[in-house]
N, C-alpha and C positions, 0 to 999 in steps of 0.2 A: 405965733408961730410966723416965720418970715415967708415971705412972696415964692422965693427959689422953691422950699421945702414943700409949701401947699401947692404948687403947680405939680411937683413929683408925685406926691400922693395923689392926687386926680390922675395921672395917667396911669396908676398902677393898681395892680388888684392883688389882693393877701390870701393865698390859700394855702392853708396848713402850713402857716410860717415858711413859704416859699413865694417871694416877691415875682410876679410875673408881668413885665411890661405889656401895657394893651395896645401900646401904638402900633402900626403895621412898621416892619422894619423891610429894607432893601438890601438883597446880599447880590451884589452886580459883580461880585468876583467867586461867584459860585455857581457851578453849572447844573444843568438837568441831565438825568439819568435816566435813558430809555432803554426797554429793550422789545425785540420785535422778532415773532416766530421761532422763538428759543423752545430746542428739543435736547433731550439728554439720553443717551443709549447708553445702556450698562452691558458689558458679556455677562450670562448665566448660563450653567450647565443646559448644554443642548440649543444653545442660539443666544439671544439679547433681549433685554426688556427696556422699552422706551419709559422713563418715569416720568419726563416732561414732556408735555405736548403741546406745540406752538401757543407759548404763554408769550400774553404782550402786557408791558406795563412803563410806570415813570414813576421818579422819585422827583420832587421839586426841591431847589433848596432851600434850605431855612425851615423845613417841616420835618414833623416827626411823622413817621409812616408805620403803621403796623402790618404785619402779615398775619391773619388769623385762619385757623380752619380746624378740622376734627382731626384727631391722633391719626397720623399715618396718612395724612394727605400730601406731604410732601414738602412741607414749609422750609424746614431745614436743607432739603436737596435744592430746593430752590435759591434760597439764601446762598449757599454752598456754589452753586453753579454762577448766582448773580455777581459773587464776590471773587471768583476764579479761584476756587478753593479745592475745586476737584480735579485729581489726577489720572482717574480710572475710567473708561466710558469715552464717549464721543458728542461734543456739545455741538450744535449749529444754532444758526439766526445770528442777530445783530444785536451786540450789546454798544449801546452808544453814550458820547457824553456831549450835549450839545450837537446831536446828529454827524458826529465823527467818532471813528473807532477807538476802541480805548488803547491808550498806551501803554508801554511794559510796565510803568509804575503804578497803575490801578490798583491791582491786589495788594501792594503793599499799603496803599492809603487809603483801603476801604475796612469796615468795621460794622458788625451788627452786635448785637447784644440779645441773648436768648433771655425769655421774659420767665423760665422757670421757676425761679428764685423767688422775683417778685409776686407773683401769682399765687403763691403760698404764703405771703404776708397780707395781701389785699384780695377783694374779691375783682372780676371783670367789671361789675357797675360801678366799684369805688373808683377804677383805673379811668373809667369814660368820664365820669361826671366830676371827678376831682374831690369826693367826700372822702 
């Protein structure tokens, strides 16, 4: 085995036929997404209902982030609000990229994947442990 291949193998880990680099990667061109005091209020018969109340969080670049909770906890609502996919109701609070308000193109460049299909194939334990 040549030296270059040996070095590559030493810096990689193989998990279920997926090669995952183990060296730390830097993402200088990517930015941190944060949200502070996010509230979402929707109209209902006889008034309004607050679906999100003072939500805070952040997502670092180059990371996989999971939003988990019980059925009906508001996960999809929170993701839709953060991705600016809601067109009913009032959203307040700060959505920031590197401390600056979001640009008009943020919604077009934002995506998230629902895991309902994935969860029918593998268990939560398998997802978290990679087994």
